[in-house]
TORKOL-4160 file (C-alpha; in steps of 0.2 Angstrom, whole numbers, padded with zeros to 4 digits, m for minus):
245
<pt num="1" X="0810" Y="m0096" Z="1171"/>
<pt num="2" X="0807" Y="m0077" Z="1171"/>
<pt num="3" X="0818" Y="m0065" Z="1161"/>
<pt num="4" X="0826" Y="m0058" Z="1176"/>
<pt num="5" X="0831" Y="m0076" Z="1182"/>
<pt num="6" X="0838" Y="m0079" Z="1164"/>
<pt num="7" X="0848" Y="m0063" Z="1164"/>
<pt num="8" X="0854" Y="m0067" Z="1182"/>
<pt num="9" X="0860" Y="m0084" Z="1177"/>
<pt num="10" X="0869" Y="m0077" Z="1162"/>
<pt num="11" X="0878" Y="m0064" Z="1172"/>
<pt num="12" X="0882" Y="m0077" Z="1185"/>
<pt num="13" X="0891" Y="m0088" Z="1172"/>
<pt num="14" X="0900" Y="m0074" Z="1164"/>
<pt num="15" X="0907" Y="m0067" Z="1181"/>
<pt num="16" X="0912" Y="m0085" Z="1186"/>
<pt num="17" X="0921" Y="m0087" Z="1169"/>
<pt num="18" X="0930" Y="m0070" Z="1171"/>
<pt num="19" X="0936" Y="m0075" Z="1189"/>
<pt num="20" X="0942" Y="m0092" Z="1182"/>
<pt num="21" X="0951" Y="m0083" Z="1168"/>
<pt num="22" X="0958" Y="m0070" Z="1179"/>
<pt num="23" X="0965" Y="m0084" Z="1191"/>
<pt num="24" X="0972" Y="m0093" Z="1176"/>
<pt num="25" X="0982" Y="m0077" Z="1170"/>
<pt num="26" X="0988" Y="m0074" Z="1187"/>
<pt num="27" X="0995" Y="m0092" Z="1190"/>
<pt num="28" X="1001" Y="m0095" Z="1172"/>
<pt num="29" X="1020" Y="m0098" Z="1170"/>
<pt num="30" X="1022" Y="m0099" Z="1189"/>
<pt num="31" X="1027" Y="m0113" Z="1201"/>
<pt num="32" X="1009" Y="m0111" Z="1208"/>
<pt num="33" X="1001" Y="m0118" Z="1193"/>
<pt num="34" X="1008" Y="m0135" Z="1197"/>
<pt num="35" X="1000" Y="m0134" Z="1214"/>
<pt num="36" X="0983" Y="m0129" Z="1206"/>
<pt num="37" X="0985" Y="m0145" Z="1195"/>
<pt num="38" X="0989" Y="m0155" Z="1210"/>
<pt num="39" X="0974" Y="m0149" Z="1219"/>
<pt num="40" X="0962" Y="m0153" Z="1204"/>
<pt num="41" X="0969" Y="m0171" Z="1204"/>
<pt num="42" X="0966" Y="m0173" Z="1222"/>
<pt num="43" X="0948" Y="m0166" Z="1220"/>
<pt num="44" X="0945" Y="m0178" Z="1206"/>
<pt num="45" X="0952" Y="m0193" Z="1215"/>
<pt num="46" X="0941" Y="m0188" Z="1230"/>
<pt num="47" X="0925" Y="m0189" Z="1219"/>
<pt num="48" X="0930" Y="m0206" Z="1212"/>
<pt num="49" X="0933" Y="m0212" Z="1230"/>
<pt num="50" X="0916" Y="m0206" Z="1235"/>
<pt num="51" X="0908" Y="m0215" Z="1220"/>
<pt num="52" X="0917" Y="m0231" Z="1224"/>
<pt num="53" X="0913" Y="m0230" Z="1242"/>
<pt num="54" X="0931" Y="m0230" Z="1248"/>
<pt num="55" X="0927" Y="m0222" Z="1264"/>
<pt num="56" X="0944" Y="m0220" Z="1272"/>
<pt num="57" X="0952" Y="m0213" Z="1257"/>
<pt num="58" X="0937" Y="m0202" Z="1253"/>
<pt num="59" X="0938" Y="m0195" Z="1271"/>
<pt num="60" X="0956" Y="m0191" Z="1270"/>
<pt num="61" X="0954" Y="m0182" Z="1253"/>
<pt num="62" X="0939" Y="m0173" Z="1259"/>
<pt num="63" X="0949" Y="m0166" Z="1274"/>
<pt num="64" X="0963" Y="m0160" Z="1262"/>
<pt num="65" X="0950" Y="m0152" Z="1250"/>
<pt num="66" X="0941" Y="m0144" Z="1264"/>
<pt num="67" X="0956" Y="m0136" Z="1271"/>
<pt num="68" X="0962" Y="m0130" Z="1254"/>
<pt num="69" X="0958" Y="m0112" Z="1258"/>
<pt num="70" X="0970" Y="m0112" Z="1272"/>
<pt num="71" X="0983" Y="m0120" Z="1262"/>
<pt num="72" X="0980" Y="m0108" Z="1247"/>
<pt num="73" X="0983" Y="m0093" Z="1259"/>
<pt num="74" X="1000" Y="m0100" Z="1263"/>
<pt num="75" X="1006" Y="m0107" Z="1246"/>
<pt num="76" X="0999" Y="m0093" Z="1235"/>
<pt num="77" X="1005" Y="m0079" Z="1246"/>
<pt num="78" X="1015" Y="m0070" Z="1232"/>
<pt num="79" X="1000" Y="m0071" Z="1220"/>
<pt num="80" X="0987" Y="m0065" Z="1233"/>
<pt num="81" X="0998" Y="m0051" Z="1238"/>
<pt num="82" X="0999" Y="m0046" Z="1220"/>
<pt num="83" X="0980" Y="m0047" Z="1218"/>
<pt num="84" X="0976" Y="m0036" Z="1233"/>
<pt num="85" X="0989" Y="m0024" Z="1227"/>
<pt num="86" X="0980" Y="m0023" Z="1210"/>
<pt num="87" X="0963" Y="m0021" Z="1219"/>
<pt num="88" X="0969" Y="m0008" Z="1232"/>
<pt num="89" X="0979" Y="0003" Z="1220"/>
<pt num="90" X="0970" Y="0001" Z="1204"/>
<pt num="91" X="0977" Y="m0004" Z="1187"/>
<pt num="92" X="0980" Y="0014" Z="1182"/>
<pt num="93" X="0991" Y="0017" Z="1197"/>
<pt num="94" X="1000" Y="0001" Z="1194"/>
<pt num="95" X="1003" Y="0005" Z="1176"/>
<pt num="96" X="1010" Y="0022" Z="1180"/>
<pt num="97" X="1021" Y="0014" Z="1194"/>
<pt num="98" X="1028" Y="0001" Z="1182"/>
<pt num="99" X="1030" Y="0014" Z="1168"/>
<pt num="100" X="1042" Y="0023" Z="1180"/>
<pt num="101" X="1051" Y="0007" Z="1184"/>
<pt num="102" X="1054" Y="0002" Z="1166"/>
<pt num="103" X="1061" Y="0019" Z="1161"/>
<pt num="104" X="1072" Y="0019" Z="1177"/>
<pt num="105" X="1079" Y="0002" Z="1174"/>
<pt num="106" X="1081" Y="0003" Z="1155"/>
<pt num="107" X="1090" Y="0020" Z="1157"/>
<pt num="108" X="1101" Y="0013" Z="1171"/>
<pt num="109" X="1107" Y="m0003" Z="1164"/>
<pt num="110" X="1110" Y="0005" Z="1147"/>
<pt num="111" X="1122" Y="0018" Z="1155"/>
<pt num="112" X="1130" Y="0004" Z="1166"/>
<pt num="113" X="1134" Y="m0005" Z="1150"/>
<pt num="114" X="1142" Y="0011" Z="1142"/>
<pt num="115" X="1153" Y="0012" Z="1158"/>
<pt num="116" X="1157" Y="m0007" Z="1158"/>
<pt num="117" X="1149" Y="m0008" Z="1175"/>
<pt num="118" X="1143" Y="m0026" Z="1178"/>
<pt num="119" X="1126" Y="m0029" Z="1186"/>
<pt num="120" X="1113" Y="m0042" Z="1189"/>
<pt num="121" X="1095" Y="m0036" Z="1193"/>
<pt num="122" X="1081" Y="m0048" Z="1197"/>
<pt num="123" X="1063" Y="m0042" Z="1194"/>
<pt num="124" X="1051" Y="m0051" Z="1204"/>
<pt num="125" X="1034" Y="m0054" Z="1196"/>
<pt num="126" X="1021" Y="m0068" Z="1202"/>
<pt num="127" X="1033" Y="m0080" Z="1210"/>
<pt num="128" X="1041" Y="m0074" Z="1226"/>
<pt num="129" X="1060" Y="m0073" Z="1227"/>
<pt num="130" X="1061" Y="m0073" Z="1246"/>
<pt num="131" X="1070" Y="m0089" Z="1247"/>
<pt num="132" X="1085" Y="m0080" Z="1239"/>
<pt num="133" X="1086" Y="m0066" Z="1251"/>
<pt num="134" X="1089" Y="m0076" Z="1268"/>
<pt num="135" X="1108" Y="m0072" Z="1267"/>
<pt num="136" X="1107" Y="m0056" Z="1257"/>
<pt num="137" X="1107" Y="m0038" Z="1263"/>
<pt num="138" X="1089" Y="m0032" Z="1266"/>
<pt num="139" X="1087" Y="m0014" Z="1259"/>
<pt num="140" X="1068" Y="m0010" Z="1255"/>
<pt num="141" X="1074" Y="0006" Z="1246"/>
<pt num="142" X="1066" Y="0016" Z="1233"/>
<pt num="143" X="1072" Y="0011" Z="1215"/>
<pt num="144" X="1083" Y="0024" Z="1207"/>
<pt num="145" X="1098" Y="0025" Z="1195"/>
<pt num="146" X="1108" Y="0032" Z="1209"/>
<pt num="147" X="1104" Y="0018" Z="1221"/>
<pt num="148" X="1108" Y="0005" Z="1208"/>
<pt num="149" X="1124" Y="0013" Z="1203"/>
<pt num="150" X="1130" Y="0014" Z="1221"/>
<pt num="151" X="1126" Y="m0004" Z="1224"/>
<pt num="152" X="1136" Y="m0011" Z="1209"/>
<pt num="153" X="1150" Y="0001" Z="1210"/>
<pt num="154" X="1166" Y="m0010" Z="1211"/>
<pt num="155" X="1171" Y="m0002" Z="1228"/>
<pt num="156" X="1155" Y="m0006" Z="1236"/>
<pt num="157" X="1155" Y="m0023" Z="1246"/>
<pt num="158" X="1137" Y="m0025" Z="1240"/>
<pt num="159" X="1142" Y="m0026" Z="1221"/>
<pt num="160" X="1144" Y="m0045" Z="1221"/>
<pt num="161" X="1128" Y="m0055" Z="1218"/>
<pt num="162" X="1112" Y="m0048" Z="1212"/>
<pt num="163" X="1098" Y="m0036" Z="1218"/>
<pt num="164" X="1080" Y="m0041" Z="1219"/>
<pt num="165" X="1067" Y="m0028" Z="1213"/>
<pt num="166" X="1049" Y="m0029" Z="1217"/>
<pt num="167" X="1038" Y="m0015" Z="1210"/>
<pt num="168" X="1047" Y="0001" Z="1213"/>
<pt num="169" X="1057" Y="m0005" Z="1228"/>
<pt num="170" X="1074" Y="m0013" Z="1229"/>
<pt num="171" X="1071" Y="m0027" Z="1242"/>
<pt num="172" X="1089" Y="m0034" Z="1244"/>
<pt num="173" X="1107" Y="m0033" Z="1238"/>
<pt num="174" X="1121" Y="m0045" Z="1237"/>
<pt num="175" X="1109" Y="m0059" Z="1233"/>
<pt num="176" X="1118" Y="m0075" Z="1229"/>
<pt num="177" X="1109" Y="m0086" Z="1216"/>
<pt num="178" X="1112" Y="m0105" Z="1217"/>
<pt num="179" X="1123" Y="m0112" Z="1202"/>
<pt num="180" X="1113" Y="m0119" Z="1188"/>
<pt num="181" X="1118" Y="m0135" Z="1179"/>
<pt num="182" X="1121" Y="m0132" Z="1161"/>
<pt num="183" X="1130" Y="m0141" Z="1148"/>
<pt num="184" X="1149" Y="m0137" Z="1149"/>
<pt num="185" X="1151" Y="m0136" Z="1130"/>
<pt num="186" X="1136" Y="m0124" Z="1128"/>
<pt num="187" X="1144" Y="m0113" Z="1141"/>
<pt num="188" X="1161" Y="m0113" Z="1132"/>
<pt num="189" X="1152" Y="m0110" Z="1115"/>
<pt num="190" X="1141" Y="m0095" Z="1121"/>
<pt num="191" X="1154" Y="m0088" Z="1133"/>
<pt num="192" X="1142" Y="m0086" Z="1148"/>
<pt num="193" X="1148" Y="m0076" Z="1162"/>
<pt num="194" X="1144" Y="m0079" Z="1181"/>
<pt num="195" X="1130" Y="m0066" Z="1180"/>
<pt num="196" X="1122" Y="m0074" Z="1164"/>
<pt num="197" X="1122" Y="m0091" Z="1172"/>
<pt num="198" X="1114" Y="m0084" Z="1188"/>
<pt num="199" X="1100" Y="m0076" Z="1177"/>
<pt num="200" X="1097" Y="m0092" Z="1168"/>
<pt num="201" X="1096" Y="m0101" Z="1185"/>
<pt num="202" X="1083" Y="m0090" Z="1193"/>
<pt num="203" X="1072" Y="m0088" Z="1178"/>
<pt num="204" X="1072" Y="m0106" Z="1174"/>
<pt num="205" X="1063" Y="m0109" Z="1191"/>
<pt num="206" X="1052" Y="m0094" Z="1192"/>
<pt num="207" X="1044" Y="m0081" Z="1181"/>
<pt num="208" X="1056" Y="m0067" Z="1187"/>
<pt num="209" X="1065" Y="m0056" Z="1174"/>
<pt num="210" X="1084" Y="m0055" Z="1175"/>
<pt num="211" X="1094" Y="m0040" Z="1168"/>
<pt num="212" X="1112" Y="m0044" Z="1165"/>
<pt num="213" X="1125" Y="m0031" Z="1162"/>
<pt num="214" X="1141" Y="m0038" Z="1155"/>
<pt num="215" X="1157" Y="m0030" Z="1163"/>
<pt num="216" X="1168" Y="m0036" Z="1149"/>
<pt num="217" X="1158" Y="m0033" Z="1134"/>
<pt num="218" X="1148" Y="m0018" Z="1139"/>
<pt num="219" X="1131" Y="m0026" Z="1134"/>
<pt num="220" X="1114" Y="m0028" Z="1141"/>
<pt num="221" X="1105" Y="m0045" Z="1141"/>
<pt num="222" X="1088" Y="m0051" Z="1147"/>
<pt num="223" X="1084" Y="m0068" Z="1154"/>
<pt num="224" X="1067" Y="m0075" Z="1154"/>
<pt num="225" X="1061" Y="m0093" Z="1157"/>
<pt num="226" X="1079" Y="m0099" Z="1156"/>
<pt num="227" X="1083" Y="m0091" Z="1140"/>
<pt num="228" X="1094" Y="m0076" Z="1136"/>
<pt num="229" X="1091" Y="m0061" Z="1124"/>
<pt num="230" X="1108" Y="m0053" Z="1120"/>
<pt num="231" X="1114" Y="m0035" Z="1116"/>
<pt num="232" X="1098" Y="m0026" Z="1119"/>
<pt num="233" X="1099" Y="m0007" Z="1116"/>
<pt num="234" X="1088" Y="0005" Z="1126"/>
<pt num="235" X="1073" Y="0006" Z="1115"/>
<pt num="236" X="1072" Y="m0013" Z="1113"/>
<pt num="237" X="1075" Y="m0016" Z="1131"/>
<pt num="238" X="1061" Y="m0004" Z="1136"/>
<pt num="239" X="1049" Y="m0011" Z="1124"/>
<pt num="240" X="1052" Y="m0029" Z="1131"/>
<pt num="241" X="1050" Y="m0023" Z="1149"/>
<pt num="242" X="1034" Y="m0014" Z="1145"/>
<pt num="243" X="1027" Y="m0030" Z="1137"/>
<pt num="244" X="1032" Y="m0041" Z="1152"/>
<pt num="245" X="1027" Y="m0029" Z="1166"/>
């Protein structure tokens, strides 16, 4: 083996390792990770079926594995969209975009809390939230403090429910989140409101971030992976959002 072949092999291995690590980071903490694991199980069983000469089973599994690219394009649509967005825009532009989003959201919900204006803002990350928007009011509007205040103003018919944010866009308003099953005593002890329960529900089944403004207490909470962080001030909220986005 020449030195060029040796270097080429090393570079090849490093690039493949990077791609696999990148895909792991992309799918980590998402519902798609379970799909990837399922595919790996099917692939492993396919190899075993080939080894044991189980021809019919092997043929069926080979068909599934062979068409996985098509299945992946359908099942991983939100993740693929995110990757293409990163490649097309560049990480620097995305960082700037999310920096503006973080500043706008942190400032908006802090001011809402001071004015005791209730709100529920769902920030979409890797896992899409389209299934929540079927009966919602589609907006696709530029994210801004003025827009969020107008939506959650008590006199607005859109103030009930949540808004879904993707990047620097508000995709929908009046989004109704399905009720979450939670221990009744726990609800009573922690005094969750409807918006808090909705935040727990959606972040339990996705990697979304939920920002909840309590109308009664005038506080800001953040829900992530089904858990709540209470009474966040502007600086702590901004720092947390920077870390997550």
